[in-house]
N, C-alpha and C positions, 0 to 999 in steps of 0.2 A: 218695795221698789216704787219709785215715783214714776210718774208719767214721762217726765223728761229723760230719766235714766233708761226707761224701756225704749223710748224713741231713739235715743242715741245708740243703744245696742242694736236696734233694727237697722239704723243707717249704716253702722259699722258692718253689720252682716251683709247688707246689700252691696256695699263697696267691696267687701271681701269676695262675694259671689261674682261681681263684675270683673274684678281683677283675676279671679280663678278662671273665668270663661275666656278672658283675653289671653292669659298664659296658656290655656289649653289650645286655643286657636293658633297661637304662635308656635307651640310645640308641633301641632299638626302640619303647619306650613313648613317648618324646618324638616320634619320627617319626609314630607312630599318632595322637597328640594333635594334631600339626600338620595331618595329613591330615583329621582330623575337624573341626578348626577351619576349614580351607579349605572343606570341604563346607558348613559352617554359613554361612560368609561368602558363598559362591555363592548359597545359598538366600536369604539376606537381601538380596543384591543383586537377585535376581529379583523378590522381593516389592516392593522399593523401585521397581524399574523398572515393575512393573504398577501400583503406586499412582500413580506419576508420570503414566503413560499415562491412567489413569482421571481424574486431576485435570485433565489437558489436555483431555479430552473433556467434562468437567463444567463447566469454566470458561465456555465460550461459552453454555451453557444457563442459567447464572446471570445473565448480562447480557442486557438487552433487545436489545442490538445484535447478539447472536449469531445470531438467526434472521432478522433484518431486519424483522420485523413485530410486535415486542413479544412475542416468543416466550414467555417465562416468564409474563408477566402474562396473556396470552391463554390459556395452558394452565391457569392457576389459575382464571380465569373459567369456562372450559369444565368443569373439575372441579367447581366450585361448582354449576354448572347441573345436572350429572349427579347430584350428591348431593341437590340439591333435588327432583329427579324421583323419587328412591327411595321416599318414602312413598306416592305414588300408585301406583307400580309394585307395591309390596308389597300395597296394598289390592286391586289387580286380581288379583294372584296368590292372595290369600286367597279372593277371590270365586270364582275358577276352581276352587280346591281344594274349596270348598263344593259347587259344582255336581258335581264328580267324586265327592265323598262321597255326595251324594244319589243319583247314578246307581248307585253301588256298592250302596247300601242297596236300591234297587229290584231290582238284579240278584240279590240274595241269595234272594229268593223264587223267581225263575226257576231258579236253580241247584238249590235244593231240589226243585223240580218235576222237573228233569232227572235228579237222582239217584234220585228215586222211579221215574221211567220206566225208568232203567237197571236198577233192582232188578226191576221188572216184566218187562223183556225177558229178564233172566237166568232168572227163574222160567219164563217162556214157553219159553225155549230148552231148559231141563231137561225140561219137559213134552213138547216136540216130540221130544226125544231118546228119552224113555221110550216115547212113543206110536209113533214110527217106528223102533223098535229093529231091525226086520228089513228096513227099506227104506233103502238106502244114500243116496238123495238127501236124506231127512229128517235122517239122522245127520250128513251133511256140512254141511248148513245149520245144524243145532244146534251143531256143533263150532265153526263160524265165528263164530257169535254169542257163544259162551262164550269163545273166544279173544280177541275184541275187547273184551269187556265190562270186564275189569280195566283195560285201557288207558284206556277211557272214564271209568271210575270215578276213576282217578288224576288224569286231566286235569280232571275235574269238581271234585274236591277241591282241586286246586291253584288253579283258578279261584275257588272259594269262598273260600279263604284270602286270595287277592289282593284280592277285593272287600271282605273284612272288614278288611284292613289300611287300605284307602283310606277306610273309613267310620268 
């Protein structure tokens, strides 16, 4: 075999290898697309099955004979009755909201009074603490009042904000 013959055979072999790889890649791509298409078909079949089931359940509801007592017509009449009752229900709700708003307005003055009392108690606690500086019973009492006062103030302020929102 001559050098040129060997070179030609090697070139043919390289071309055949390249073509084989290209064909293998194409086969792999075709298989992938078929698999993807199969998944889409299965998904579509599931959707159609669910739709068919829903239609089978809906069909009796659309016919008066489905429930035996005029099902759909009776349901529509009941819905109309409920819708007719809504304006009166809304009027009652608005009236109740007005009552709550009035109660909230009245509570605002009481909340202000309570906050003023809390400020007075805080001042009183500081005075007791100063006065009883050497007596442990007074100091403990004053400390307890001072510790509880911020919590009471926060709760009072939260309550005041709540009553302002309702008013």
